[in-house]
C-alpha positions as CSV (number, residue, x, y, z in Angstrom):
1,M,-21.5,18.2,-25.3
2,D,-21.0,17.6,-21.6
3,A,-18.1,15.4,-20.5
4,Q,-19.1,11.8,-19.8
5,P,-18.8,10.7,-16.2
6,S,-16.1,8.2,-17.0
7,S,-13.9,10.9,-18.7
8,M,-14.5,13.2,-15.7
9,L,-13.2,10.4,-13.4
10,V,-10.1,9.8,-15.5
11,N,-9.3,13.5,-15.6
12,A,-9.8,13.8,-11.8
13,V,-7.7,10.8,-11.1
14,S,-4.9,12.2,-13.3
15,L,-5.1,15.6,-11.5
16,H,-5.2,14.2,-7.9
17,S,-3.4,10.9,-7.9
18,E,-0.6,12.4,-5.9
19,I,-3.0,13.8,-3.2
20,S,-1.7,14.0,0.3
21,L,-3.9,11.8,2.5
22,S,-2.9,13.3,5.8
23,G,-6.4,14.9,6.0
24,V,-8.4,12.1,4.5
25,F,-11.6,11.3,6.4
26,M,-11.4,8.1,8.5
27,D,-15.0,7.4,9.2
28,D,-16.8,4.3,10.5
29,S,-17.4,2.7,7.1
30,L,-15.8,-0.6,6.3
31,V,-13.1,1.2,4.4
32,G,-12.4,3.6,7.2
33,M,-12.1,0.7,9.7
34,D,-9.8,-1.2,7.4
35,I,-7.4,1.7,7.2
36,K,-7.5,2.2,11.0
37,E,-6.9,-1.5,11.7
38,I,-3.8,-1.7,9.4
39,I,-2.3,1.5,10.8
40,D,-2.8,0.2,14.3
41,W,-1.0,-3.0,13.4
42,L,1.9,-1.1,11.8
43,T,2.5,1.3,14.7
44,T,2.8,-1.4,17.4
45,D,5.7,-3.8,17.9
46,D,3.8,-6.8,16.5
47,P,3.0,-8.0,14.0
48,R,6.1,-7.5,11.7
49,I,4.5,-8.8,8.5
50,I,0.9,-7.9,7.4
51,A,-0.9,-9.2,4.4
52,V,-3.9,-7.8,2.5
53,T,-5.6,-10.5,0.5
54,G,-8.7,-10.7,-1.7
55,M,-9.7,-11.3,-5.3
56,G,-8.6,-8.9,-8.1
57,G,-10.4,-5.5,-8.4
58,L,-11.2,-5.0,-4.8
59,G,-8.6,-2.3,-4.3
60,K,-5.8,-4.0,-2.3
61,S,-3.1,-1.8,-3.7
62,L,-5.3,1.3,-3.1
63,L,-5.8,0.4,0.5
64,L,-2.1,-0.1,1.0
65,K,-1.4,3.3,-0.7
66,L,-3.9,5.0,1.5
67,V,-2.2,3.6,4.6
68,F,1.3,4.3,3.2
69,D,0.5,8.0,2.6
70,T,-1.1,8.8,6.0
71,Q,0.7,11.3,8.2
72,K,0.9,8.8,11.1
73,I,2.8,6.3,9.0
74,K,5.2,9.0,7.7
75,E,5.9,10.1,11.3
76,T,6.4,6.5,12.5
77,F,9.0,5.3,10.0
78,D,12.3,6.7,8.9
79,H,12.1,5.1,5.5
80,Q,9.1,3.9,3.4
81,I,9.7,1.7,0.4
82,W,7.2,0.7,-2.2
83,V,8.0,-2.3,-4.4
84,E,5.9,-3.5,-7.3
85,V,6.6,-7.2,-7.4
86,S,4.2,-8.8,-9.9
87,Q,4.3,-12.3,-11.3
88,S,7.6,-12.1,-13.0
89,F,10.4,-10.2,-11.3
90,S,14.1,-10.0,-10.7
91,V,15.2,-10.3,-7.1
92,Q,18.5,-8.5,-8.0
93,Q,16.7,-5.5,-9.6
94,L,14.2,-5.1,-6.8
95,V,16.8,-5.3,-4.0
96,Q,18.7,-2.6,-6.0
97,H,15.5,-0.6,-6.0
98,I,15.2,-1.0,-2.2
99,A,18.9,0.0,-1.8
100,S,18.2,3.2,-3.8
101,E,15.0,4.0,-1.8
102,V,16.8,3.8,1.5
103,K,19.6,6.0,0.1
104,L,22.3,3.5,0.4
105,P,25.6,5.1,-0.8
106,K,26.2,4.4,-4.5
107,N,29.5,2.7,-3.9
108,K,27.6,0.1,-1.7
109,R,24.9,-0.7,-4.3
110,K,26.9,-1.1,-7.5
111,T,25.2,-3.2,-10.1
112,H,27.8,-6.0,-10.0
113,L,27.3,-6.7,-6.3
114,S,25.5,-9.9,-5.4
115,V,22.1,-9.9,-3.7
116,N,23.7,-11.2,-0.5
117,I,26.2,-8.4,-0.3
118,L,23.5,-5.8,-1.1
119,R,21.4,-7.2,1.7
120,D,24.3,-7.0,4.1
121,N,25.0,-3.4,3.1
122,I,21.3,-2.4,3.5
123,R,21.1,-4.0,6.9
124,S,24.2,-2.2,8.1
125,H,22.9,1.1,6.6
126,L,19.5,0.8,8.3
127,Q,20.7,-0.2,11.8
128,G,18.6,1.6,14.3
129,S,16.1,2.9,11.7
130,R,12.4,2.1,11.5
131,C,11.4,1.1,8.0
132,L,8.2,0.2,6.2
133,L,8.4,-2.1,3.1
134,V,5.4,-2.6,0.9
135,L,5.5,-5.6,-1.5
136,D,2.6,-5.0,-3.8
137,D,1.1,-7.8,-6.0
138,V,3.0,-10.8,-4.6
139,W,2.4,-14.1,-6.4
140,D,4.9,-16.5,-4.8
141,I,7.3,-17.1,-1.9
142,R,10.3,-15.8,-3.9
143,A,9.3,-12.3,-2.8
144,K,10.4,-13.2,0.7
145,E,14.0,-12.6,-0.5
146,L,13.1,-8.9,-0.7
147,I,12.7,-8.7,3.1
148,V,16.3,-7.8,3.5
149,S,16.3,-6.5,7.0
150,Q,14.7,-7.4,10.4
151,N,14.2,-3.7,10.9
152,F,11.4,-3.8,8.2
153,K,7.8,-3.7,9.0
154,V,6.2,-5.4,5.9
155,M,2.9,-5.0,4.1
156,I,2.1,-7.3,1.3
157,S,-0.8,-7.6,-1.1
158,T,-1.7,-10.9,-2.7
159,L,-4.6,-12.8,-4.2
160,D,-3.7,-15.9,-2.4
161,K,-4.0,-16.5,1.4
162,K,-1.6,-19.4,1.1
163,V,1.1,-17.1,-0.3
164,A,0.4,-14.7,2.6
165,Q,1.1,-17.6,5.0
166,Q,4.2,-18.6,3.2
167,M,5.5,-15.1,3.3
168,G,5.2,-15.3,7.1
169,A,2.3,-12.9,7.6
170,Q,1.3,-12.7,11.3
171,R,-1.9,-10.7,10.5
172,T,-4.0,-11.1,7.3
173,H,-6.6,-8.6,6.3
174,D,-9.1,-10.1,3.9
175,M,-10.8,-7.6,1.6
176,N,-13.4,-10.0,0.2
177,H,-15.9,-8.5,2.8
178,L,-16.0,-5.2,0.8
179,F,-19.1,-4.6,-1.2
180,K,-19.2,-2.7,-4.5
181,A,-20.0,0.6,-2.7
182,D,-17.1,0.2,-0.4
183,S,-14.6,-0.5,-3.2
184,R,-15.9,2.6,-5.0
185,K,-15.4,4.6,-1.9
186,L,-11.8,3.3,-1.6
187,F,-11.2,4.5,-5.1
188,F,-12.7,7.9,-4.4
189,M,-10.6,8.3,-1.3
190,H,-7.4,7.7,-3.3
191,A,-8.4,9.8,-6.3
192,F,-10.2,12.9,-5.0
193,H,-10.1,15.5,-2.4
194,K,-12.8,15.1,0.2
195,D,-15.0,18.0,-1.0
196,E,-15.0,16.5,-4.5
197,I,-16.4,13.1,-3.7
198,E,-20.0,14.4,-3.3
199,S,-20.1,15.5,-6.9
200,F,-19.3,12.0,-8.2
201,R,-22.0,10.1,-6.1
202,G,-24.7,8.5,-8.1
203,P,-28.1,10.4,-8.3
204,E,-29.8,7.6,-6.4
205,E,-27.3,7.8,-3.5
206,N,-27.6,11.6,-3.3
207,S,-31.4,11.3,-3.2
208,R,-31.2,8.8,-0.3
209,R,-28.9,11.1,1.6
210,H,-31.1,14.2,1.2
211,C,-34.3,12.2,2.2
212,R,-32.8,11.1,5.6
């Protein structure tokens, strides 16, 4: 029996979830324009804090991951830190995670150190560096404690525009404008190589493309 489409998708995602996106196509679709806009914001002096908002299931985290993995972003920043925040989190543990990601010496990030001392050590360590911090799935303003250095450019994802404002976002990118097809494309761009996407299009969409 042939593999069902859903199982094919799961296998392909498993195989290619670590895909390098330096060559991903940046077209003029809504998804392509979303990525370009956020990259432009991150690679200029202002804004410092950017939020991506929208209801669940639209692909906020995927959009941030696509941006995070582009070659331009890798070339712009000395350090890139991804933090999964979620609804329940420990500031101490996540600041320790940030310290580890920026390669703070172990003697300056010992587990008994307070959050304030860790912040000071991170700031000193990152002096003169350009850093990108992603705070994914932010639910409340407590996550602001994770922005430990003024050297950070920050991207956050959240369901709530009010939380984005409380976090100090100077630009907010609302994903509620995406249609189902755009969200599907965002998923494909993250999961597959460019030349594989065609094989997963629906028959109706392929028929329309060949009749143009």
